[in-house]
N, C-alpha and C positions, 0 to 999 in steps of 0.2 A: 305507614301515616297515621294518621288522626283522619274522623269524619266529624259533621258539626251538621247538624239539620238546625238552619234559620227558617222563622217566616213572615212574608210580607206581604204586605198585602194580601196576606190572610191565604194564603201558599207558600206551602216547607220547601225548600230547597236541598239534599243536599251537596254539603262543599268540602272535601278532604283537607284538608291546612296540613302541615311536620307538628308532630306529635307535640303538646306542650304551647299550641296556640288556641287549645282547643274555645279557650274561655275568652280570651282578647274578642277570638272570629265571635264568640256569642254578643259578643257588646258591640261589635261593630254591624251586628246586621238588626241589632236592636235598637241603632240606631239609625240608619235607614229604611227599617217600616218606619217609624217618628216623624221622617220628615217625609215619607211614603206617602203617611197618617198624612200631617198635615194637608199635602198637596191631593190627600183626597178630600177634603174637606173643604180647603178651593177651592178646588176644578172638579171634582164627580169620578166616577169612576172613569179613565178614558182612556182605558188599557196601560196593561201594564210596561209596555216598550212604551210607550209618552212620559207613564209615570217616572221609570228608573230611567229614562234618558235624562229627563228634564230632575232630578235626584241627583244623577250624578254633573249637571254641570252647577246646583245650589251648592253643591260640596265641594265640586274646582274649587268657584268662584268664592264659597267659605277659606279654602289654605292658601290659595296664592295671597288672598287679602291675610290670612294672619302668619303665612308668609312676610309680605309688606311689614304688614304690623314689627315684626323679627326686628328687620332689620331697619326701620326706624326709631325704635326700640336701643339697637348695639352703639348704633351711628352718633342717638340720641345726648347722649347722655343715662345719666340715674337719678332717681328721687325719687323725692312724693311728687314735687312738679312736671315730671316723665312722667308718671303713672299716674298725675289725672288727668293728663295729658291725651297717653295712654287714654284713659278713660273714656276724654268726651267722643273720642277719634273711636273707639269698641264703637259708643254707642251713635255715633251718625252713620256707621257701616252694617251697622242691623240694620238700619231706616232705608239702608240704600236698599238693605237686603230684602226685606218686607215689603215696597215701591216693586223691584223685580218682582216677586212673587208673585202680589196683587194683578202687574202686568203678563206677565205670562198666562197665569188664571182667565183673563180679560182677552186676550189674542184665542188662549185653548179656547175659550168659549162662543167666539164668533166663527172659529175655522164645523 
């Protein structure tokens, strides 16, 4: 079994993984660290536990939206019109995510 060290919010974590999955796990760690850094920029250092819970929820929300988008594209047809519509929905989704992050940040600042 392989092991990878990922750095999230300037803390190092040793994570075990299957052999051959090291690069993938490292990329995932980098993505999570990027999202944590974005939250820290928005709300400050509020503690690792809260930051990781918030990032987990944001990533789960992104995944949920991606699954919904895939389902819409599969059932809605193909072609340039569908792609343009998907781009518009993606833009709306990103705007909604941005507003959610700002709302969460505001709530945490009041806590």
